C-alpha positions as CSV (number, residue, x, y, z in Angstrom):
1,M,0.1,0.4,0.1
2,S,0.9,3.3,-0.6
3,D,1.8,6.5,1.7
4,E,1.2,9.0,-1.2
5,F,-2.5,9.8,0.0
6,V,-4.4,11.9,-2.3
7,R,-7.7,13.6,-0.8
8,P,-11.0,13.1,-3.1
9,N,-12.3,16.0,-4.7
10,V,-15.4,16.1,-2.8
11,A,-16.7,19.5,-0.7
12,I,-17.9,17.3,2.8
13,I,-15.1,15.2,4.1
14,A,-15.7,13.6,7.6
15,G,-12.2,12.3,9.3
16,V,-12.2,9.3,12.1
17,D,-9.5,8.4,14.5
18,E,-10.3,6.1,17.5
19,V,-8.2,6.1,20.7
20,G,-8.0,3.7,23.4
21,R,-7.2,0.4,21.3
22,G,-4.2,-0.7,23.6
23,P,-5.5,-0.1,27.0
24,L,-7.0,-2.4,29.4
25,V,-9.7,-0.9,30.7
26,G,-12.5,1.7,29.2
27,A,-14.3,1.9,26.2
28,V,-12.3,2.3,22.6
29,V,-13.8,6.4,21.8
30,T,-13.7,7.3,18.0
31,A,-14.6,10.6,16.8
32,A,-16.0,11.7,13.2
33,V,-15.1,15.4,12.3
34,I,-16.2,17.7,9.5
35,L,-14.3,20.8,9.2
36,D,-15.3,24.2,8.1
37,P,-13.3,24.9,4.6
38,K,-14.1,28.6,5.7
39,N,-12.8,28.6,9.2
40,P,-9.0,26.3,9.1
41,I,-7.9,25.2,12.8
42,A,-4.6,26.5,13.0
43,G,-1.9,24.1,14.7
44,L,-3.7,20.6,13.9
45,A,-1.6,17.3,14.1
46,D,-1.3,13.9,16.1
47,S,-3.2,14.2,19.3
48,K,-0.2,11.9,20.5
49,K,2.4,14.8,19.5
50,L,0.5,17.5,21.1
51,S,0.4,18.6,25.1
52,D,-2.4,18.2,27.3
53,K,-2.9,22.1,27.7
54,K,-2.9,22.4,23.6
55,R,-5.2,19.4,23.1
56,A,-7.4,20.7,25.4
57,L,-7.3,24.4,23.4
58,L,-7.8,22.7,20.0
59,A,-10.7,20.5,21.0
60,Q,-12.4,23.4,22.3
61,Q,-11.7,25.3,18.6
62,I,-12.9,22.3,16.7
63,R,-16.1,22.1,18.8
64,D,-16.4,25.3,18.8
65,N,-15.4,26.0,14.4
66,A,-16.4,22.5,12.6
67,L,-19.6,22.3,10.6
68,A,-19.9,19.0,11.8
69,F,-18.7,16.2,14.8
70,S,-19.6,13.5,16.9
71,L,-18.1,10.6,18.9
72,G,-18.5,7.0,18.9
73,R,-17.6,4.2,21.4
74,A,-17.4,0.7,21.8
75,E,-18.1,-0.4,25.6
76,P,-15.2,-2.9,27.3
77,E,-18.1,-5.3,26.8
78,E,-18.7,-5.1,23.2
79,V,-14.5,-5.3,23.1
80,D,-14.8,-8.7,24.6
81,Q,-17.8,-9.8,22.4
82,L,-16.7,-8.8,19.0
83,N,-12.9,-8.5,19.3
84,I,-10.9,-4.5,19.7
85,L,-10.4,-4.5,15.8
86,Q,-13.8,-4.7,15.0
87,A,-15.1,-3.4,18.4
88,T,-13.2,-0.2,17.1
89,M,-14.6,-0.3,13.4
90,V,-17.8,-0.4,14.9
91,A,-17.3,2.6,17.2
92,M,-16.1,4.5,13.8
93,Q,-19.4,3.4,12.3
94,R,-21.3,5.2,15.4
95,A,-19.4,8.3,15.3
96,V,-20.2,9.2,11.5
97,A,-24.0,8.1,12.1
98,G,-23.6,11.1,14.9
99,L,-22.9,13.8,12.5
100,A,-25.5,16.3,11.8
101,I,-24.4,16.6,8.6
102,Q,-23.8,13.5,6.2
103,P,-20.4,13.6,4.3
104,Q,-19.5,12.6,0.6
105,H,-16.6,10.6,1.3
106,V,-15.1,9.7,4.9
107,L,-11.1,9.2,5.7
108,V,-10.0,7.1,8.2
109,D,-6.5,7.1,9.8
110,G,-5.1,3.7,9.7
111,N,-4.8,0.9,7.2
112,R,-8.7,-0.4,7.0
113,C,-11.8,1.0,6.9
114,P,-15.3,0.3,8.4
115,Q,-18.2,-0.2,6.2
116,F,-20.2,3.1,5.8
117,A,-23.0,4.6,3.7
118,V,-20.6,6.8,1.7
119,P,-17.4,6.3,-0.1
120,A,-14.3,5.6,2.6
121,T,-10.4,5.6,2.3
122,S,-8.2,4.4,4.9
123,V,-5.0,6.6,5.1
124,V,-2.1,5.4,7.0
125,K,-0.4,7.9,9.2
126,G,-4.0,10.1,8.6
127,D,-3.3,11.5,11.7
128,S,-0.3,14.0,10.7
129,K,-1.8,14.1,6.8
130,V,-5.3,15.1,7.2
131,A,-6.8,18.1,8.9
132,E,-10.5,16.5,10.1
133,I,-8.3,13.3,11.0
134,S,-6.1,15.2,13.3
135,A,-9.2,16.9,14.5
136,A,-10.9,13.8,15.2
137,S,-7.7,12.3,17.2
138,I,-7.6,15.2,19.2
139,L,-11.4,15.1,20.0
140,A,-11.4,11.2,20.6
141,K,-8.4,11.3,22.6
142,V,-9.7,14.3,24.9
143,A,-12.8,12.5,25.5
144,R,-11.2,9.8,26.5
145,D,-8.3,10.7,28.5
146,E,-11.5,12.7,31.0
147,E,-13.4,9.6,31.0
148,M,-9.8,7.7,32.7
149,I,-9.5,10.8,35.0
150,A,-13.0,10.4,36.1
151,L,-12.4,7.4,36.7
152,D,-9.4,7.7,38.9
153,K,-11.5,9.7,41.0
154,R,-13.3,6.6,41.3
155,Y,-10.5,4.5,41.9
156,P,-7.3,6.3,42.7
157,Q,-5.7,3.4,44.1
158,Y,-5.5,2.3,40.1
159,G,-3.7,5.2,38.7
160,F,-5.8,5.7,36.0
161,A,-5.0,9.6,35.1
162,S,-1.6,8.9,35.1
163,H,-1.1,5.6,32.5
164,K,-5.0,5.9,31.0
165,G,-5.6,2.3,31.1
166,Y,-2.2,1.4,29.2
167,P,-0.4,-1.6,30.5
168,T,2.5,0.1,32.1
169,K,4.3,-1.8,35.0
170,A,2.5,0.3,37.9
171,H,-1.2,-0.3,36.0
172,L,-0.1,-4.2,36.1
173,E,1.0,-3.8,39.7
174,A,-2.0,-2.0,41.1
175,L,-3.8,-4.7,38.8
176,S,-2.9,-7.8,40.8
177,I,-3.0,-6.2,44.4
178,H,-6.8,-4.1,43.9
179,G,-8.0,-6.7,41.4
180,V,-10.1,-6.7,38.2
181,L,-13.2,-3.8,38.1
182,D,-15.8,-4.0,35.8
183,C,-14.5,-1.4,33.3
184,Y,-11.8,-3.6,32.5
185,R,-11.9,-5.8,28.9
186,K,-11.8,-9.3,30.6
187,S,-10.7,-10.8,27.0
188,F,-7.2,-8.6,27.5
189,K,-4.7,-10.9,28.2
190,P,-3.2,-9.0,31.9
191,V,-7.0,-9.1,32.7
192,A,-8.0,-13.1,31.8
193,N,-4.4,-14.1,33.7
194,I,-5.4,-12.6,36.8
195,L,-9.1,-13.4,36.2
196,A,-8.1,-17.0,35.9
197,Q,-6.0,-16.7,39.3
198,M,-8.5,-15.3,40.9
199,Q,-10.5,-18.6,39.6
200,Q,-7.8,-20.8,40.8
201,E,-7.5,-19.6,44.1
202,R,-11.4,-19.9,44.6
203,S,-11.2,-23.7,43.2
């Protein structure tokens, strides 16, 4: 597959990206954004390359200035039922379905697209090549991080605000000490291993 990207020659393009495929806990969150060409937003970039403060500022500008935006999600139970790839595809479909304006074309970050009602193209490294995808990555990241910070307030012993649910050494240690909460993805190996261990200890 070529990394060269040719922008579709249509007026209304939605960019789509996801955040949260790797974490052990919480939903996979997606966003779809249609930007206003008359109202460009400076500084859009891959959300992972921006500071928390810059991301929050840009997210507000996107919400204020985009023609349309929508968030989609797939919950941990859906991730366990479908697998993370299929759950991500479903969450992307939900984000696009939630847009107030129907796009003429959808551009998706990565190397595969779910089925949409309109044509779609996957764009490798799209979050650094396509403004709409950058905007979607920022909205999705800010939304998911906010959920992890809220979860941290409920369960401070797990450290969600710092690791955002990713399987860091500190997170795995907290998980082994405090156990598996309902919001964990039970099919992910570190979580499944702890559940199996608990089952063995009971029997």
